[in-house]
N, C-alpha and C positions, 0 to 999 in steps of 0.2 A: 663251309657247312650251309646247305640250302635251308630255306624257310621251313619246309615240311619236317626235316630232321630236327630242327630246333623246337618246333611245336611238339613233336613226339617226345623229345627229351623233357620239356616242361611238364607234359602230361604224366610222364613216369614219376617225376618228382612229386607232383601233387597227389597222385595215388599212393605213393609210398609214404607220404607224410602222415597219413592217418592210420597206418597199420602198426599194431603192436601185439606181442604175444604175452604180455604181462597179465596175470590174473586180476580180475576186477576187485578193487578195494571196497570194503564196507566196514564201517567202524565197529569193532567188537563190543559186545555188551560189557559194561563195567562190572567187575567181580566184587562189588560192594553193595550194601543195602541202598535202597532208593532214597532214603531220607537221612539227613544229618540230624540225629536226635538230640533233644535237649528238653528240659522241663518246660512244659507249656506255660506255666505261670511265672516264668522268669521275667523280671521287670524290663529287661532290655530286649525282649523279643520284638521282631520287626515283621512287617508285611513282606510277602514274597517279592513285590516290586522293589522295595527298599533293599532287600537282601541281594537281589541280582546286580545291584549297582556297586556292591562292596568291592569286588575284584577290580573294578575300573576306577575306584577312588584314588586320586593322585596322592602321593605321599605328602605333598605340601598342604593338602586338605586334611589329612589324618593327623599329622603332627602340628601342634600349635605352638610349642615352645620355640621362640625365635632363635635362641642359641643353638638348640639341637638342629634346627633347619639349616643354619649356616654350616654346622659341622657335617651334616649329610651332604650338602652341596660340595664342600671341599673334598669329601671322600669320593664322590662321583667323578670329580675332575682328576684326582691324583692317585686313586687306589690302583696298584699294579695288577691285582687279580682281575679287576674289571677291565683294565686296559688290555690285558692279554685276551680276555673274552671278546672284546671288540675287534682285536686284530685277527682272531680266529674267524670271526664273521667275514671280515674282508677277504681272508684267504679262501674261505668256502665260496664266497661270491665269485672270486676269480676262477676257481676250479670249475664252477658251474658255467661260467662264460666260455672257458676252454672247451668243455664237453658239448655245449650247445652249438659252438662254432663248427663242430664236426658234421652237423647236418647240412651245412652249406659248402659248396665247392671252394677250394682255395685257388684263386686266380693269380697267376704271376705274369708279369711282363718281362720278356727277355729279348735281348738283341744279340745278334751273332754276325761277325764279319771276319773274313780271312782270305788269304791267298795261298795257293799251292802251286808249286812249280814242278813239272816233270821234264826231265832231260830227254834229248832225242834218242839216246842209247836204250832207253827202256820203253820207248813207244814203237808201235808197229809201223806207223807211218814215217818214222824217222825224223819227226819234227818236234822240237821242244815246244812246250805250251805252258802258259801260266793261267791257272784257273782262279777266278775271283768271284766270291759269293757273299751276299749280305742278306740277313733275315731279320724280321721284327715280328714277334708272335705274342699273342695272349694264350697262356697254356693252363689247362686244368690237369693236374697229375694225380692219378689213382684216387679219384673221388668215389667213395662207396655210396651207391644208391640204396637207401635204407628200406628195401622192400618188406622186410620182416620185423622192423622196429628195433633192431639191436642197438643202433646209435641213439634212437629216440628213448629207449628204456634207460640207457646209461645217462642220457641227459636228464630224464625224470629223477633218476636216483641221485644225481648230483644236485638237482634242485631241492629235493627233500633234505639232503644233507646240509645244504646251505640254510634252509629254513629251520632245521633242527638246531644248527649252530647259533642262529639268531635268537631262538627261544632260550638256548642255554645262556646266552648273554643276558637276557631278561631275568632268568633265574639268578644269575650272579648278582645282578643289580638288586633284586629283592633281598637276597641274603645279605648283601653289603649294607643296605639301608637298615634292615632289622638288627644286624650286628652292631652298627654304630649306635642305634637307639638303645640297645641292651647294654652296651658298654657305658654309655652316658648315664643310664639309670643305675647301673651297678656302682659307678663312681659316686653318684649322688648318695646312694644308700650307705656306702662305706664311709664317706665323709661325714654323714650324719651320725653313724655309729661311733666314729672317732670322736665327735663332739660329745656324745653321751659318755664315752669312756673318760674323756678329759673332765667332764662335769662330775662324774662319779669319783674320779681320783681327788678332785678338789674337796669334795664332801668327806671322803674317807681320810684324807690327809688332815683336815681340820679336826675330825673326830679322834684321829690318832694323837695329834698334838695335845688335845684336851685330855685324852686318856693318860698320856704320858705325864702330864702335870699332876693329875690326880693320883697316879701311881707313886710319884715321888713323895707325896705327902701321906701316902698310906691309905688313901680312900678306896682304891680298887686294887685287886690282886694282879699278879703278873699274867695269869691266864687270860684275863679280859684284855690286857694290853696286847698280848700276842695274837689274839683273835682279831683285833682291829688291824694289826699289822698285816695279817694275811690278806685282808681286804685291800689294803693299800698296794701290796705287791701284785695282787691279781689285776687290779686296775692298771698298774704300770705295764704289766705284760700285755694286757689287751690293747693299750695305746700303741705299743710297739708293733703288735700284730696288725692293727688296722692301718697304721702308717705304711706298713709293708703292702697291704692290700690296695691302698689308695695309689701307691706308686705303680703297682702292677696294672691296676685299672687304667692309669694314664698311659702306660706303655702300650697296652692293648689298643687303646683308642688312637694313639699316634700311628700305630701300624695300619689300622683301618683307614685313617685319613691320608696316609702316604706322606705326611709332614707333621711336625710338632704342632699341637693345638695351642692357640692363643689362650693364655690364662683367663682372659676376660670372658671367654666362651664356655669355660668349665663351670659346672654347677657347684654351689656351696654345700647344699644338702638336698635331701629328697623332698622336703617340705616345700621348697620354693620352685620345684619343677612344675611347669604348666602341663597338666595332664593331656594326653591325646584324646581324640574323639572316641566315644564308646561305639563299638560295632558288635554285631552279632548276626548269626544266621540260623534259621530253622527251616531250611529249604531243601530242595532236591540235591542229591549228591552230584548231579550233573554240573553244578557250579564249579566243581573241581576240575572239569575237563578244560576249563580256560586257564588253568595254572600253566605257566611256561614250561615247567619240567615235564608235565604230561603232554603238552603240545609237542615238545621236542621228541619225546619217546614215540608219539604217533607219527611224526614226520619220518623218523627212522624206520618205523614199521612200513610206511608207504614206500620208502626207498627200497626196503627189502622186497616188496612186491614187484617193483620195477626191475630189480636185479634178476628176479626169476625170468622176466621177459627177455632180458639180455641173454641169459643162459640158454633159454629155449631157442632163441634165434640163431645160435651157433650151429644148430643141427640143420639149418636150411642153407641154400646157396647164397653166396655173397657175390654181388656184381659190382665191379668198379669200372670207372671210365677215365680214360686219359684222352684229352683232345687238345687241339691247338688251332688257332686261326690267326693268319697274319699275312705278310708279304715277303717276297724273295726277289732278288735281282742280282745280276752279275756286275751291276754298277751301283755304287752308293747313291748317286743322284737319281737313279730310276727306281729306288726302293718303293716309293708310294705312287708310282705311275699306274695307269690303267693296264690291266692284264697281268699284274704281278701278284695277285692274291693266291694264297695257299691255305689249305686246311687239312687236318688229320683227325681221324675218329677211331679210337682203339678201345673197345669194350673188353673186359676180362671177366670170365666166369670161373668161380671156384666152388666145388661141391664136396663137402666132407663125406668120405667113404667109411673110414674107420679111425677113430681117435678116442681111446678110452678116457682121456682127460675130460672130454666134454660131458660124459655122463657123471663123472665125479663132481665137475663144476656145477651141474644142475642139482645134484644132491646137496652140495654145500649151500647153494642159494636157497633151496627150500628149508634147510636146517636153519640158516640165518634168519629166514622169515619167522620160523617158530621161536627162535631165540628173541627176536625183536618183539614178537607178540607177548611172550612171557615177561619181558622187561617192561613193556607197556602196562600190562596188568599189575605187575608188582609196584610200578610207580603210582598207579591209582590207589592200590591198597595202602601204600605208605602215606600218600596224601590224606586218605580217609582217616588213618590212625592219628596223624598229626593234628588234623582238625578236631577229631573226637577227643584227643587229649586236652587240647586247648579249651574245648567246650566243658570238659569235666572240671577244669580249674575255674572257668568262668562262673559256673552255677554254684560253686561251693566257696569261693574265696571270700565273698562278702560275708557269709556266715562265720567263716574263720576270723575275719577281721573284727566283726562285731563281738565275738567271744573273746578275742585277745584284748580288745579295748576294755571290755568289762572286767577281764582279769587284771589288766593293768591298773584300772581305777580301784579295784578291790585291794590289790597289793599296796597301792599308794596309801590307802587308809590303814592297812595293816601295819605298814612301816611307821606311819605317824602315831598310831595308838601304841605300838610297841615302844617307841622312843619315849612317849609320855609316861608309860608305866615304868620304864627303866629310871627316868629322872625322879619319879616319885618313890622309887625303891620298891615297887611292887613286884617287878620281874627282873631277871638277869639280863646282862647285855647280850647273851647268846640269842635271845629272841629278836633283838634288834638286828644282829648280824644276819640271821636267817631271813628276816624280812627284807633287808637290803639286797641280799643275793638274789632272791626270787624276783624282786622288783626290777633289778638290773637286767636279769635274763628276760623278763617279760617285756621290757622296753626294747631290747634288742630283737625279740621275736616279733614285736609290732612293726618295726622297721622292715624286717625280712618279709613279712606278709604284704606290706604295702608295696615293696619292690616286686614280689611275686605277682601281684595283681597287674601292675603296670607292664612288667615284662610279658605277661600272658596276653595283654591287649595287643602289644606289638607282635607277638608270635601269631596270634589269631589273624591279624591283618595280613601278615606275610603268608601264612599257609593257605589263606583264601585267594592268594594270587595278587594281593595289592602291592603296589609299588613299582610295577613294571611300566616302563615308558619306551 
């Protein structure tokens, strides 16, 4: 192949490299309000500069409890769901590499050698002859020159799919971190509630033993004795129920970790858990666009745009090239001698005339783009709802906690006063039992609200996109 032909071929490649029929992408407007609303006087409100840093806050900065940090680290190394997500990223990266390689020619080296003998009986000159030939070539076979961007569009679609898969892995990591933290907190709360149930049983059992002694000497009637017994049996049932919940919590945590958790890393109760950092946002809803699930949906939307370009390019001619350059000789020793060079140049042109499938394929690609757009918008709306729900809890849970603490203190005094009145003979034991029941329920409710606050902090951190690395 001479120098001018080679330069012409390089020029064709450079011109074709910038051509594509894909529609130009522009980010759609988010179908949600501009602001993430919350009460302006909330004590945890932050400046816009602080809020913009929340999605980038590393999980090691957000979580302070050292045991929880270790458990999260174990889960990131062992969790099978996250491992599958990482393997999917590697697979998508490989597929992108395969599609990108289609833009460049595939060059193969080949060697050929052989002998052919023709007898005298089949030759016109009546002489037998042995033909010997040797070849060495560099060959390009059916390389499509991408004039209309079909291959480039497919490459762009593969790239967006790879990027979407990578963001999906980030989403999986965020979900895993949040799930481990929530399982850890739930285990803490259930263990604390179990302690409350055990303490209540001890108190009720002591009261029952005392009541039984007084019943034997005729000081109290059987009705009071049976009322105390119902409290003892209720506490025993609660203990069994919370033991069951603690076991289930541990099983859930072990599944997330991918291996059994060391007992030294498990919490004793919710009181001793070191609280995570407080976070909050009162900023533009654009902060949600950095969430990995939204970025993943946007990459798939971009990929759908690129796929339209590939479908459009099918309507235009396809030009492919087969070429070879090398040497040939009738003698192996003269294969690379002067004057043995050979070359071949075979372009091929293909123009679609009628194929109804191409129009259907274009319709499908455009419909896929609309589906991807709808999924992108729905993902944003879902993210907005998740953040709004977390904010709704954030601005009310402290008031609920304050009210529950006040209720608990009031019921503690009620129980104490009821017990004193019963001892003095002013009131029946029924008042004491009612006070015990409501105090026990209030203490359980206080633990549940403390858990709800901590779980919501973790949830808000996750729905704002925190935890992806």
